[in-house]
PDB file of N, CA, C and O in Angstrom:
ATOM      1  N   MET A   1      92.377 138.126 108.140  1.00  0.00           N
ATOM      2  CA  MET A   1      91.623 137.100 108.825  1.00  0.00           C
ATOM      3  C   MET A   1      91.095 136.137 107.758  1.00  0.00           C
ATOM      4  O   MET A   1      90.554 136.574 106.742  1.00  0.00           O
ATOM      5  N   GLU A   2      91.244 134.878 107.976  1.00  0.00           N
ATOM      6  CA  GLU A   2      90.790 133.866 107.027  1.00  0.00           C
ATOM      7  C   GLU A   2      89.524 133.201 107.558  1.00  0.00           C
ATOM      8  O   GLU A   2      89.467 132.794 108.718  1.00  0.00           O
ATOM      9  N   PHE A   3      88.515 133.096 106.702  1.00  0.00           N
ATOM     10  CA  PHE A   3      87.239 132.497 107.087  1.00  0.00           C
ATOM     11  C   PHE A   3      86.509 132.026 105.832  1.00  0.00           C
ATOM     12  O   PHE A   3      86.929 132.323 104.714  1.00  0.00           O
ATOM     13  N   ALA A   4      85.423 131.295 106.023  1.00  0.00           N
ATOM     14  CA  ALA A   4      84.589 130.837 104.907  1.00  0.00           C
ATOM     15  C   ALA A   4      83.542 131.897 104.608  1.00  0.00           C
ATOM     16  O   ALA A   4      82.880 132.402 105.515  1.00  0.00           O
ATOM     17  N   CYS A   5      83.397 132.228 103.341  1.00  0.00           N
ATOM     18  CA  CYS A   5      82.386 133.207 102.925  1.00  0.00           C
ATOM     19  C   CYS A   5      81.008 132.690 103.340  1.00  0.00           C
ATOM     20  O   CYS A   5      80.671 131.544 103.043  1.00  0.00           O
ATOM     21  N   PRO A   6      80.210 133.511 104.018  1.00  0.00           N
ATOM     22  CA  PRO A   6      78.900 133.040 104.475  1.00  0.00           C
ATOM     23  C   PRO A   6      77.920 132.788 103.329  1.00  0.00           C
ATOM     24  O   PRO A   6      76.875 132.171 103.537  1.00  0.00           O
ATOM     25  N   ARG A   7      78.239 133.252 102.139  1.00  0.00           N
ATOM     26  CA  ARG A   7      77.327 133.085 100.997  1.00  0.00           C
ATOM     27  C   ARG A   7      77.709 131.902 100.122  1.00  0.00           C
ATOM     28  O   ARG A   7      76.854 131.077  99.799  1.00  0.00           O
ATOM     29  N   CYS A   8      78.983 131.801  99.729  1.00  0.00           N
ATOM     30  CA  CYS A   8      79.402 130.738  98.797  1.00  0.00           C
ATOM     31  C   CYS A   8      80.268 129.675  99.465  1.00  0.00           C
ATOM     32  O   CYS A   8      80.615 128.680  98.828  1.00  0.00           O
ATOM     33  N   GLN A   9      80.621 129.863 100.719  1.00  0.00           N
ATOM     34  CA  GLN A   9      81.408 128.911 101.515  1.00  0.00           C
ATOM     35  C   GLN A   9      82.837 128.717 101.024  1.00  0.00           C
ATOM     36  O   GLN A   9      83.483 127.751 101.431  1.00  0.00           O
ATOM     37  N   SER A  10      83.363 129.597 100.165  1.00  0.00           N
ATOM     38  CA  SER A  10      84.766 129.491  99.765  1.00  0.00           C
ATOM     39  C   SER A  10      85.642 130.151 100.829  1.00  0.00           C
ATOM     40  O   SER A  10      85.196 131.071 101.514  1.00  0.00           O
ATOM     41  N   THR A  11      86.864 129.695 100.970  1.00  0.00           N
ATOM     42  CA  THR A  11      87.782 130.256 101.953  1.00  0.00           C
ATOM     43  C   THR A  11      88.375 131.550 101.408  1.00  0.00           C
ATOM     44  O   THR A  11      88.931 131.571 100.310  1.00  0.00           O
ATOM     45  N   VAL A  12      88.255 132.623 102.176  1.00  0.00           N
ATOM     46  CA  VAL A  12      88.742 133.936 101.756  1.00  0.00           C
ATOM     47  C   VAL A  12      89.561 134.562 102.872  1.00  0.00           C
ATOM     48  O   VAL A  12      89.444 134.180 104.036  1.00  0.00           O
ATOM     49  N   THR A  13      90.388 135.524 102.503  1.00  0.00           N
ATOM     50  CA  THR A  13      91.142 136.317 103.472  1.00  0.00           C
ATOM     51  C   THR A  13      90.706 137.765 103.316  1.00  0.00           C
ATOM     52  O   THR A  13      90.981 138.399 102.297  1.00  0.00           O
ATOM     53  N   GLU A  14      90.028 138.283 104.324  1.00  0.00           N
ATOM     54  CA  GLU A  14      89.488 139.647 104.295  1.00  0.00           C
ATOM     55  C   GLU A  14      89.761 140.308 105.643  1.00  0.00           C
ATOM     56  O   GLU A  14      90.097 139.638 106.619  1.00  0.00           O
ATOM     57  N   ASP A  15      89.611 141.635 105.684  1.00  0.00           N
ATOM     58  CA  ASP A  15      89.777 142.364 106.939  1.00  0.00           C
ATOM     59  C   ASP A  15      88.573 142.187 107.863  1.00  0.00           C
ATOM     60  O   ASP A  15      88.719 142.156 109.085  1.00  0.00           O
ATOM     61  N   PHE A  16      87.366 142.071 107.261  1.00  0.00           N
ATOM     62  CA  PHE A  16      86.139 141.965 108.045  1.00  0.00           C
ATOM     63  C   PHE A  16      85.336 140.763 107.593  1.00  0.00           C
ATOM     64  O   PHE A  16      85.423 140.352 106.436  1.00  0.00           O
ATOM     65  N   TYR A  17      84.547 140.194 108.507  1.00  0.00           N
ATOM     66  CA  TYR A  17      83.706 139.054 108.192  1.00  0.00           C
ATOM     67  C   TYR A  17      82.541 139.508 107.314  1.00  0.00           C
ATOM     68  O   TYR A  17      81.923 140.538 107.581  1.00  0.00           O
ATOM     69  N   GLY A  18      82.246 138.745 106.279  1.00  0.00           N
ATOM     70  CA  GLY A  18      81.130 139.040 105.391  1.00  0.00           C
ATOM     71  C   GLY A  18      81.348 138.362 104.059  1.00  0.00           C
ATOM     72  O   GLY A  18      82.282 137.575 103.905  1.00  0.00           O
ATOM     73  N   PRO A  19      80.484 138.663 103.082  1.00  0.00           N
ATOM     74  CA  PRO A  19      80.613 138.044 101.764  1.00  0.00           C
ATOM     75  C   PRO A  19      81.949 138.402 101.104  1.00  0.00           C
ATOM     76  O   PRO A  19      82.501 139.476 101.342  1.00  0.00           O
ATOM     77  N   CYS A  20      82.460 137.485 100.270  1.00  0.00           N
ATOM     78  CA  CYS A  20      83.720 137.732  99.559  1.00  0.00           C
ATOM     79  C   CYS A  20      83.503 138.766  98.448  1.00  0.00           C
ATOM     80  O   CYS A  20      82.369 139.160  98.178  1.00  0.00           O
ATOM     81  N   ASP A  21      84.585 139.199  97.813  1.00  0.00           N
ATOM     82  CA  ASP A  21      84.498 140.229  96.772  1.00  0.00           C
ATOM     83  C   ASP A  21      83.572 139.812  95.635  1.00  0.00           C
ATOM     84  O   ASP A  21      82.777 140.625  95.165  1.00  0.00           O
ATOM     85  N   GLU A  22      83.659 138.579  95.191  1.00  0.00           N
ATOM     86  CA  GLU A  22      82.821 138.110  94.092  1.00  0.00           C
ATOM     87  C   GLU A  22      81.340 138.128  94.482  1.00  0.00           C
ATOM     88  O   GLU A  22      80.490 138.549  93.697  1.00  0.00           O
ATOM     89  N   CYS A  23      81.044 137.676  95.681  1.00  0.00           N
ATOM     90  CA  CYS A  23      79.655 137.674  96.148  1.00  0.00           C
ATOM     91  C   CYS A  23      79.128 139.100  96.308  1.00  0.00           C
ATOM     92  O   CYS A  23      77.970 139.373  95.992  1.00  0.00           O
ATOM     93  N   ARG A  24      79.974 140.009  96.799  1.00  0.00           N
ATOM     94  CA  ARG A  24      79.560 141.406  96.931  1.00  0.00           C
ATOM     95  C   ARG A  24      79.235 142.005  95.577  1.00  0.00           C
ATOM     96  O   ARG A  24      78.258 142.743  95.447  1.00  0.00           O
ATOM     97  N   ASP A  25      80.045 141.699  94.553  1.00  0.00           N
ATOM     98  CA  ASP A  25      79.787 142.212  93.205  1.00  0.00           C
ATOM     99  C   ASP A  25      78.455 141.691  92.671  1.00  0.00           C
ATOM    100  O   ASP A  25      77.683 142.438  92.069  1.00  0.00           O
ATOM    101  N   VAL A  26      78.192 140.400  92.898  1.00  0.00           N
ATOM    102  CA  VAL A  26      76.927 139.811  92.449  1.00  0.00           C
ATOM    103  C   VAL A  26      75.755 140.454  93.180  1.00  0.00           C
ATOM    104  O   VAL A  26      74.739 140.774  92.563  1.00  0.00           O
ATOM    105  N   LEU A  27      75.888 140.642  94.479  1.00  0.00           N
ATOM    106  CA  LEU A  27      74.811 141.259  95.260  1.00  0.00           C
ATOM    107  C   LEU A  27      74.552 142.694  94.813  1.00  0.00           C
ATOM    108  O   LEU A  27      73.397 143.104  94.696  1.00  0.00           O
ATOM    109  N   ARG A  28      75.607 143.457  94.563  1.00  0.00           N
ATOM    110  CA  ARG A  28      75.428 144.831  94.086  1.00  0.00           C
ATOM    111  C   ARG A  28      74.715 144.861  92.741  1.00  0.00           C
ATOM    112  O   ARG A  28      73.867 145.722  92.508  1.00  0.00           O
ATOM    113  N   ALA A  29      75.050 143.931  91.860  1.00  0.00           N
ATOM    114  CA  ALA A  29      74.457 143.909  90.521  1.00  0.00           C
ATOM    115  C   ALA A  29      72.990 143.470  90.552  1.00  0.00           C
ATOM    116  O   ALA A  29      72.196 143.932  89.732  1.00  0.00           O
ATOM    117  N   THR A  30      72.625 142.598  91.472  1.00  0.00           N
ATOM    118  CA  THR A  30      71.261 142.058  91.468  1.00  0.00           C
ATOM    119  C   THR A  30      70.303 142.783  92.400  1.00  0.00           C
ATOM    120  O   THR A  30      69.104 142.827  92.127  1.00  0.00           O
ATOM    121  N   ILE A  31      70.799 143.353  93.490  1.00  0.00           N
ATOM    122  CA  ILE A  31      69.904 143.946  94.479  1.00  0.00           C
ATOM    123  C   ILE A  31      69.820 145.460  94.372  1.00  0.00           C
ATOM    124  O   ILE A  31      68.808 146.038  94.770  1.00  0.00           O
ATOM    125  N   ARG A  32      70.826 146.111  93.858  1.00  0.00           N
ATOM    126  CA  ARG A  32      70.859 147.569  93.797  1.00  0.00           C
ATOM    127  C   ARG A  32      69.676 148.107  92.995  1.00  0.00           C
ATOM    128  O   ARG A  32      69.290 147.524  91.982  1.00  0.00           O
ATOM    129  N   SER A  33      69.111 149.208  93.447  1.00  0.00           N
ATOM    130  CA  SER A  33      68.031 149.868  92.713  1.00  0.00           C
ATOM    131  C   SER A  33      68.361 151.351  92.596  1.00  0.00           C
ATOM    132  O   SER A  33      69.172 151.878  93.358  1.00  0.00           O
ATOM    133  N   ASP A  34      67.735 152.007  91.651  1.00  0.00           N
ATOM    134  CA  ASP A  34      67.975 153.430  91.422  1.00  0.00           C
ATOM    135  C   ASP A  34      67.197 154.256  92.438  1.00  0.00           C
ATOM    136  O   ASP A  34      66.109 153.872  92.869  1.00  0.00           O
ATOM    137  N   ALA A  35      67.766 155.384  92.809  1.00  0.00           N
ATOM    138  CA  ALA A  35      67.084 156.293  93.726  1.00  0.00           C
ATOM    139  C   ALA A  35      65.921 156.940  92.992  1.00  0.00           C
ATOM    140  O   ALA A  35      65.979 157.151  91.781  1.00  0.00           O
ATOM    141  N   ARG A  36      64.873 157.250  93.727  1.00  0.00           N
ATOM    142  CA  ARG A  36      63.717 157.890  93.102  1.00  0.00           C
ATOM    143  C   ARG A  36      63.252 159.051  93.962  1.00  0.00           C
ATOM    144  O   ARG A  36      63.455 159.064  95.176  1.00  0.00           O
ATOM    145  N   ASP A  37      62.627 160.022  93.318  1.00  0.00           N
ATOM    146  CA  ASP A  37      62.097 161.178  94.035  1.00  0.00           C
ATOM    147  C   ASP A  37      60.734 160.817  94.607  1.00  0.00           C
ATOM    148  O   ASP A  37      59.885 160.242  93.926  1.00  0.00           O
ATOM    149  N   VAL A  38      60.547 161.167  95.871  1.00  0.00           N
ATOM    150  CA  VAL A  38      59.285 160.897  96.538  1.00  0.00           C
ATOM    151  C   VAL A  38      58.683 162.241  96.915  1.00  0.00           C
ATOM    152  O   VAL A  38      59.309 163.029  97.624  1.00  0.00           O
ATOM    153  N   SER A  39      57.482 162.500  96.449  1.00  0.00           N
ATOM    154  CA  SER A  39      56.838 163.774  96.779  1.00  0.00           C
ATOM    155  C   SER A  39      55.943 163.562  97.997  1.00  0.00           C
ATOM    156  O   SER A  39      55.155 162.618  98.053  1.00  0.00           O
ATOM    157  N   LEU A  40      56.079 164.439  98.946  1.00  0.00           N
ATOM    158  CA  LEU A  40      55.311 164.353 100.179  1.00  0.00           C
ATOM    159  C   LEU A  40      54.251 165.444 100.194  1.00  0.00           C
ATOM    160  O   LEU A  40      54.464 166.539  99.672  1.00  0.00           O
ATOM    161  N   VAL A  41      53.117 165.139 100.792  1.00  0.00           N
ATOM    162  CA  VAL A  41      52.055 166.115 100.941  1.00  0.00           C
ATOM    163  C   VAL A  41      52.468 167.092 102.034  1.00  0.00           C
ATOM    164  O   VAL A  41      53.038 166.688 103.047  1.00  0.00           O
ATOM    165  N   GLU A  42      52.182 168.371 101.833  1.00  0.00           N
ATOM    166  CA  GLU A  42      52.543 169.369 102.830  1.00  0.00           C
ATOM    167  C   GLU A  42      51.799 169.093 104.133  1.00  0.00           C
ATOM    168  O   GLU A  42      50.615 168.755 104.121  1.00  0.00           O
ATOM    169  N   TYR A  43      52.494 169.239 105.245  1.00  0.00           N
ATOM    170  CA  TYR A  43      51.932 168.943 106.560  1.00  0.00           C
ATOM    171  C   TYR A  43      50.844 169.951 106.914  1.00  0.00           C
ATOM    172  O   TYR A  43      51.060 171.161 106.846  1.00  0.00           O
ATOM    173  N   GLU A  44      49.675 169.442 107.292  1.00  0.00           N
ATOM    174  CA  GLU A  44      48.589 170.285 107.782  1.00  0.00           C
ATOM    175  C   GLU A  44      48.197 169.764 109.158  1.00  0.00           C
ATOM    176  O   GLU A  44      47.716 168.637 109.275  1.00  0.00           O
ATOM    177  N   PRO A  45      48.397 170.566 110.198  1.00  0.00           N
ATOM    178  CA  PRO A  45      48.091 170.080 111.548  1.00  0.00           C
ATOM    179  C   PRO A  45      46.592 169.851 111.745  1.00  0.00           C
ATOM    180  O   PRO A  45      45.765 170.553 111.161  1.00  0.00           O
ATOM    181  N   LYS A  46      46.257 168.873 112.565  1.00  0.00           N
ATOM    182  CA  LYS A  46      44.857 168.614 112.881  1.00  0.00           C
ATOM    183  C   LYS A  46      44.341 169.723 113.780  1.00  0.00           C
ATOM    184  O   LYS A  46      45.058 170.208 114.655  1.00  0.00           O
ATOM    185  N   MET A  47      43.109 170.120 113.565  1.00  0.00           N
ATOM    186  CA  MET A  47      42.524 171.186 114.374  1.00  0.00           C
ATOM    187  C   MET A  47      41.433 170.611 115.279  1.00  0.00           C
ATOM    188  O   MET A  47      40.309 171.113 115.286  1.00  0.00           O
ATOM    189  N   ASN A  48      41.756 169.564 116.040  1.00  0.00           N
ATOM    190  CA  ASN A  48      40.779 168.984 116.947  1.00  0.00           C
ATOM    191  C   ASN A  48      40.814 169.648 118.323  1.00  0.00           C
ATOM    192  O   ASN A  48      40.039 169.282 119.207  1.00  0.00           O
ATOM    193  N   VAL A  49      41.703 170.618 118.508  1.00  0.00           N
ATOM    194  CA  VAL A  49      41.811 171.354 119.771  1.00  0.00           C
ATOM    195  C   VAL A  49      41.904 172.835 119.408  1.00  0.00           C
ATOM    196  O   VAL A  49      42.482 173.194 118.383  1.00  0.00           O
ATOM    197  N   THR A  50      41.333 173.688 120.254  1.00  0.00           N
ATOM    198  CA  THR A  50      41.438 175.126 120.039  1.00  0.00           C
ATOM    199  C   THR A  50      42.890 175.520 120.189  1.00  0.00           C
ATOM    200  O   THR A  50      43.516 175.140 121.178  1.00  0.00           O
ATOM    201  N   PRO A  51      43.473 176.285 119.228  1.00  0.00           N
ATOM    202  CA  PRO A  51      44.892 176.635 119.298  1.00  0.00           C
ATOM    203  C   PRO A  51      45.303 177.318 120.597  1.00  0.00           C
ATOM    204  O   PRO A  51      46.388 177.051 121.114  1.00  0.00           O
ATOM    205  N   ASN A  52      44.446 178.207 121.141  1.00  0.00           N
ATOM    206  CA  ASN A  52      44.800 178.932 122.358  1.00  0.00           C
ATOM    207  C   ASN A  52      43.899 178.514 123.509  1.00  0.00           C
ATOM    208  O   ASN A  52      43.352 179.366 124.209  1.00  0.00           O
ATOM    209  N   ALA A  53      43.741 177.226 123.708  1.00  0.00           N
ATOM    210  CA  ALA A  53      42.834 176.710 124.747  1.00  0.00           C
ATOM    211  C   ALA A  53      43.228 177.203 126.134  1.00  0.00           C
ATOM    212  O   ALA A  53      42.350 177.490 126.949  1.00  0.00           O
ATOM    213  N   VAL A  54      44.514 177.307 126.423  1.00  0.00           N
ATOM    214  CA  VAL A  54      44.961 177.755 127.742  1.00  0.00           C
ATOM    215  C   VAL A  54      44.663 179.243 127.913  1.00  0.00           C
ATOM    216  O   VAL A  54      44.251 179.669 128.991  1.00  0.00           O
ATOM    217  N   ALA A  55      44.865 180.027 126.872  1.00  0.00           N
ATOM    218  CA  ALA A  55      44.618 181.480 126.959  1.00  0.00           C
ATOM    219  C   ALA A  55      43.135 181.780 127.081  1.00  0.00           C
ATOM    220  O   ALA A  55      42.769 182.783 127.694  1.00  0.00           O
ATOM    221  N   LEU A  56      42.271 180.949 126.520  1.00  0.00           N
ATOM    222  CA  LEU A  56      40.833 181.189 126.565  1.00  0.00           C
ATOM    223  C   LEU A  56      40.168 180.612 127.796  1.00  0.00           C
ATOM    224  O   LEU A  56      38.976 180.827 128.010  1.00  0.00           O
ATOM    225  N   LYS A  57      40.918 179.879 128.612  1.00  0.00           N
ATOM    226  CA  LYS A  57      40.345 179.206 129.789  1.00  0.00           C
ATOM    227  C   LYS A  57      39.867 180.246 130.813  1.00  0.00           C
ATOM    228  O   LYS A  57      40.592 181.184 131.144  1.00  0.00           O
ATOM    229  N   ASP A  58      38.623 180.061 131.312  1.00  0.00           N
ATOM    230  CA  ASP A  58      38.096 180.958 132.336  1.00  0.00           C
ATOM    231  C   ASP A  58      38.643 180.551 133.700  1.00  0.00           C
ATOM    232  O   ASP A  58      38.784 179.366 134.001  1.00  0.00           O
ATOM    233  N   ASN A  59      38.949 181.562 134.522  1.00  0.00           N
ATOM    234  CA  ASN A  59      39.476 181.278 135.866  1.00  0.00           C
ATOM    235  C   ASN A  59      38.388 181.098 136.852  1.00  0.00           C
ATOM    236  O   ASN A  59      38.655 180.854 138.029  1.00  0.00           O
TER     237      ASN A  59
END
């Protein structure tokens, strides 16, 4: 399929619509970032309700 690259407006022939190979290489080089480890705090449930409220309910 032939179309104009949406980034540089040059005419390219690609299978799918999007940036041309040169633009993709530039985008990968400038936007890519390294993965980083994120430490999460262990989940602690809120205790604003009695855990066995239904079992403790008086009839």
